[in-house]
C-alpha positions in Angstrom: -51.4 -25.5 15.3 -48.9 -22.4 15.8 -45.5 -22.5 15.9 -44.5 -22.1 19.7 -41.1 -20.8 21.2 -39.7 -21.4 24.2 -36.9 -19.5 25.5 -34.4 -19.3 28.8 -32.2 -16.9 28.0 -30.1 -18.4 30.4 -32.3 -21.1 32.1 -32.0 -21.3 36.0 -32.0 -24.8 36.0 -31.9 -27.5 33.0 -32.5 -30.9 33.7 -32.7 -34.4 32.6 -35.0 -36.6 34.3 -37.4 -39.1 34.4 -41.0 -40.2 35.5 -42.3 -43.8 36.1 -40.6 -46.9 37.5 -38.0 -48.8 35.0 -39.1 -49.7 31.6 -42.2 -47.9 31.9 -40.4 -44.5 31.8 -41.0 -41.3 30.5 -38.0 -39.3 29.8 -38.1 -35.5 29.8 -36.0 -32.3 29.3 -37.0 -29.3 32.0 -35.9 -26.0 31.9 -36.7 -23.5 34.5 -36.4 -19.5 35.0 -38.5 -16.7 35.4 -41.1 -18.5 37.1 -42.1 -21.2 34.6 -41.2 -24.2 34.2 -41.2 -26.1 30.8 -41.1 -29.7 29.8 -40.6 -31.9 26.7 -41.0 -35.1 26.4 -38.2 -37.5 24.7 -36.6 -41.3 24.1 -33.8 -42.4 26.3 -31.6 -42.5 23.5 -32.3 -39.0 22.5 -31.2 -37.9 26.4 -28.3 -40.1 26.0 -27.4 -39.0 22.3 -27.6 -35.4 23.9 -25.7 -36.2 26.9 -22.6 -37.3 24.0 -23.3 -34.7 22.0 -22.6 -31.6 25.1 -19.8 -33.8 26.1 -18.3 -33.6 22.4 -19.3 -30.1 22.1 -17.6 -28.6 24.5 -14.5 -31.4 24.2 -14.2 -29.7 20.1 -14.6 -25.8 22.3 -11.9 -26.1 24.7 -9.6 -27.5 21.4 -10.3 -24.6 19.2 -10.2 -21.9 22.1 -6.4 -23.6 23.4 -7.4 -24.3 26.3 -8.8 -20.5 27.1 -12.8 -21.1 26.9 -14.8 -21.4 30.4 -15.1 -24.8 30.8 -13.8 -27.1 32.9 -12.4 -30.9 31.8 -15.0 -32.2 34.5 -18.3 -30.6 36.0 -17.9 -29.3 38.7 -19.4 -30.5 42.3 -21.9 -27.3 42.7 -23.3 -27.5 38.7 -24.4 -31.3 39.3 -28.2 -31.8 39.7 -29.7 -34.8 40.9 -33.0 -33.3 42.3 -36.5 -34.4 41.2 -37.8 -32.7 38.1 -40.2 -29.6 39.0 -43.6 -30.7 39.5 -46.2 -30.5 37.7 -44.5 -32.0 34.8 -47.2 -30.8 32.4 -45.1 -32.2 28.7 -45.6 -29.7 26.0 -44.1 -31.7 23.1 -43.2 -34.7 22.4 -39.3 -34.3 20.8 -38.3 -34.8 17.3 -35.3 -33.5 16.5 -32.8 -31.4 18.2 -30.1 -29.0 17.0 -27.2 -27.9 19.8 -25.0 -25.0 19.1 -22.1 -23.3 21.0 -22.6 -19.6 21.4 -19.2 -17.7 21.3 -20.4 -14.4 22.2 -21.8 -15.2 25.6 -19.9 -19.0 26.1 -23.1 -21.2 26.2 -24.4 -24.2 25.1 -27.6 -23.7 22.5 -30.5 -26.4 22.6 -33.3 -26.2 20.1 -35.9 -29.2 20.9 -38.5 -29.1 18.2 -41.6 -31.0 17.8 -42.6 -34.4 15.9 -44.3 -33.7 12.7 -46.5 -35.9 12.0 -46.5 -36.0 7.8 
């Protein structure tokens, strides 16, 4: 299968969400921008770890910048997104590995998700 790249620079919306009833839920990351939507499936634990790592990364950015980085101490109320995932939800792939970085030039978090590979 050829490699596919879904790039949003920056996304208009990037959220984690679920579909289904508790105990039967499927977890998704979804990026929206430029009239397109990309949804990737992942495990509940992957969502939790991603949230923890983003928080730790932003704390480290603030620490290294001696507080001058444009990172708020708490999430601003207008930045909270509790709306449902954009429909229709079409899984592009199931996430295997993720990478997380801070782009100091653009002052943004970069998240890369790669598909599970069958070996």
